Every structure is written in C-alpha cells, then in structure tokens.
C-alpha positions in Angstrom: -14.9 -80.7 -195.2 -16.8 -81.7 -198.3 -18.7 -78.7 -198.3 -15.6 -76.5 -198.1 -13.9 -78.3 -201.0 -17.3 -77.9 -203.0 -17.2 -73.9 -202.0 -13.6 -74.0 -203.3 -14.2 -75.5 -206.7 -17.1 -73.3 -207.3 -15.1 -70.2 -206.3 -12.4 -71.5 -208.5 -14.6 -72.1 -211.4 -16.1 -68.6 -211.1 -12.5 -67.1 -211.1 -11.7 -69.2 -214.3 -15.0 -68.3 -216.0 -14.1 -64.5 -215.1 -10.8 -64.4 -216.5 -12.2 -66.1 -219.6 -15.0 -63.6 -219.8 -12.4 -60.6 -219.3 -9.9 -61.9 -221.9 -12.6 -62.2 -224.4 -13.5 -58.6 -223.6 -10.1 -57.6 -223.8 -10.0 -59.1 -227.2 -13.0 -57.9 -228.6 -13.8 -55.0 -230.8 -16.6 -52.8 -229.0 -18.5 -51.8 -231.8 -18.7 -55.1 -233.8 -18.4 -57.4 -230.9 -15.7 -59.3 -233.3 -12.4 -60.2 -232.1 -10.1 -57.3 -232.6 -6.9 -57.3 -234.8 -4.5 -58.2 -231.7 -6.4 -61.5 -231.6 -6.7 -62.2 -234.9 -2.6 -62.0 -235.6 -2.3 -63.9 -232.5 -4.7 -66.7 -233.7 -2.8 -66.6 -237.2 0.5 -67.0 -235.6 -0.7 -69.9 -233.2 -2.3 -71.6 -236.3 0.8 -71.3 -238.3 2.9 -72.8 -235.4 0.8 -75.8 -234.9 0.6 -76.6 -238.7 4.7 -77.3 -238.4 3.7 -80.4 -236.4 0.3 -81.2 -237.1 -2.3 -81.7 -240.1 -3.9 -78.3 -239.8 -5.5 -76.6 -242.7 -6.3 -72.5 -242.7 -8.1 -70.8 -244.9 -8.5 -66.8 -245.0 -11.0 -64.5 -246.0 -10.3 -60.8 -246.1 -12.8 -58.1 -247.0 -13.2 -54.4 -247.1 -16.2 -52.2 -247.2 -15.8 -50.4 -250.5 -16.3 -46.8 -250.5 -16.7 -46.4 -247.0 -15.1 -43.0 -246.3 -17.9 -41.9 -248.7 -20.4 -43.3 -246.5 -19.2 -41.4 -243.3 -18.6 -38.3 -245.4 -22.0 -38.4 -246.7 -24.4 -39.9 -244.0 -22.3 -39.4 -241.0 -20.5 -41.6 -238.7 -23.3 -43.0 -236.9 -24.6 -44.1 -240.1 -21.1 -45.9 -240.9 -20.9 -47.7 -237.6 -24.5 -48.8 -238.2 -23.0 -50.4 -241.3 -20.1 -51.8 -239.5 -22.6 -53.4 -236.9 -24.9 -54.9 -239.3 -22.3 -56.4 -241.6 -20.5 -58.0 -238.8 -24.1 -59.5 -237.6 -24.5 -60.7 -241.3 -21.0 -62.2 -241.6 -21.5 -63.9 -237.8 -24.7 -65.7 -239.3 -23.0 -67.0 -242.6 -19.5 -68.7 -241.2 -19.3 -71.3 -238.8 -19.3 -70.7 -235.0 -15.8 -71.8 -234.4 -14.3 -69.8 -237.3 -12.4 -66.6 -236.2 -14.0 -63.5 -237.2 -12.3 -60.5 -236.6 -12.3 -56.4 -237.4 -8.8 -56.2 -238.8 -8.9 -52.6 -239.4 -11.4 -49.5 -239.5 -13.6 -51.3 -242.3 -11.6 -54.4 -242.9 -12.4 -57.6 -242.0 -11.0 -61.2 -241.7 -12.1 -64.6 -241.2 -9.9 -67.4 -240.5 -11.4 -70.9 -241.1 -9.6 -73.9 -239.2 -10.2 -77.4 -240.3 -8.3 -80.7 -239.7 -8.9 -81.4 -243.7 -8.3 -79.0 -246.2 -10.7 -76.3 -247.0 -11.0 -76.2 -250.7 -10.4 -72.8 -252.4 -13.6 -73.5 -254.3 -15.4 -73.7 -250.8 -13.5 -70.1 -249.7 -14.8 -68.5 -252.8 -18.4 -70.0 -252.1 -18.4 -68.6 -248.5 -16.9 -65.3 -250.0 -19.5 -64.9 -252.7 -22.1 -65.4 -250.2 -20.8 -62.7 -248.0 -20.5 -60.4 -251.0 -24.1 -61.2 -252.4 -25.9 -60.7 -248.9 -24.0 -57.4 -248.0 -24.9 -56.1 -251.3 -28.7 -56.9 -250.5 -28.7 -54.8 -247.0 -30.5 -51.8 -247.3 -29.4 -48.9 -245.1 -31.2 -45.6 -244.0 -29.8 -42.5 -242.8 -30.7 -38.8 -243.5 -33.9 -40.1 -244.8 -32.0 -41.6 -247.8 -31.9 -45.7 -248.4 -28.3 -46.9 -249.8 -26.4 -50.2 -250.3 -22.8 -51.1 -249.8 -20.7 -53.4 -251.6 -17.6 -55.4 -250.3 -14.1 -56.6 -251.9 -12.8 -59.8 -251.0 -9.4 -61.5 -251.1 -9.2 -65.4 -250.2 -6.7 -68.2 -249.9 -5.5 -71.4 -248.0 -2.5 -71.2 -245.8 0.7 -72.7 -247.6 2.7 -74.8 -245.3 6.0 -73.3 -244.6 4.8 -69.7 -245.2 5.0 -67.3 -242.4 2.0 -65.7 -240.6 2.8 -62.3 -242.1 3.3 -63.6 -245.4 -0.1 -65.3 -245.3 -2.1 -62.4 -243.9 -0.1 -60.3 -246.8 -0.9 -62.5 -249.4 -4.6 -62.7 -248.9 -4.8 -58.8 -248.1 -2.8 -58.4 -251.6 -5.8 -60.3 -253.3 -8.4 -58.1 -251.6 -6.8 -55.2 -253.0 -6.7 -56.7 -256.4 -10.1 -56.9 -255.9 -10.4 -53.1 -255.2 -8.3 -52.3 -258.2 -10.1 -54.5 -260.5 -13.5 -52.6 -259.9 -14.5 -53.5 -256.3 -17.3 -55.9 -255.5 -15.6 -59.1 -256.3 -13.7 -62.1 -255.0 -10.1 -62.4 -255.7 -8.1 -65.6 -254.8 -4.5 -65.2 -253.9 -1.9 -66.5 -255.9 -0.2 -69.5 -254.1 3.5 -69.2 -253.0 
C-alpha cells in the first residue's frame, strides 16, 4: 500500500513539473528564451493587483535596440537574430534571477523588478546604464564586417494607484523620449 502511494506521489509530482514546464514553454519567446509579451502583461497586471493590498514595489526598464531595421537590411535577418540572442543573454546575466525579463516586441524588451522594499530610481538608472554600456561594447560579425549596436532605455517605478497599462505606457514613453533625444541613453519616466 505504501509503495502505491509513493508511486502516485511521484507520478503526481512528475505531472505537476510537466505542466509547469509546458506553461513556461508556452510563455517563452523561442528565439531569445525570454518570457513573451503575454506573460509580461499578465505579470505586471498581477503585481498591480497585489500592490493594492500589500507593500509591493515594482520598477520597470524598457529598452529597444537602436536602428534594428538597418541591421536586418544591411546584414540580414540571421544577423538580426544573433543580435537579439546575444543581447538577451547579456541582460539575463545583469539582472537578478527573480526579475522578469521579456521580449515585449520585435526588438523591444522589458525588465520587471519586483521587491518588498522600494527600488530606488537611482538603482533603476544604474541597472539601465549597465545594460546600455555593456550592449554598446558587444561586437557582432556578419558578412565579414564587425558592427556594434546601442539601446535606448526608459525606466521608472510603479506609482500606486495607476493601472498596469498606464504604468507600461509611462515607461514606454520615456523609452521613446530616449530615442527622440538621440538614442543610446536612459530616460527616467515622469511620475504621475
């Protein structure tokens, strides 16, 4: 009888692990191995909901590869894919393991930093500057030519009471101000 219970527990644990593995695969961008936009949106929505009753703080970094279309046009889509993969790997090594890193769009990414205590704006800028500097130091090779890329970043903390959509849009607007101001820079989102 004990052996049957052990077998059942092992089968149940296997099934639970398999469901978790499949759920992660379903929410993962195949090229970069990051979470996809759907998971990103779902996670931010959950954080906003929990923050209504608990002391949860959330910072967001959104960044975009500058002139990515030109990379694809000049060096080909395979080179563009390599850029996306290498930047993903680089950023994964910079952020904490429990931060949520997602491919938000074609060449746009988001990093959600959740913490029980407040994440200072200075710390968000520091992390974003590390990403910006380290990306600019990467050297890519395609069609027998070497090239570098840069990223533009928007950062900010969640303002309690704002919606998840407003939060994302506010940080995304900071990202686009970075691009409009000449690219390869970090812009802090204005508080509401």
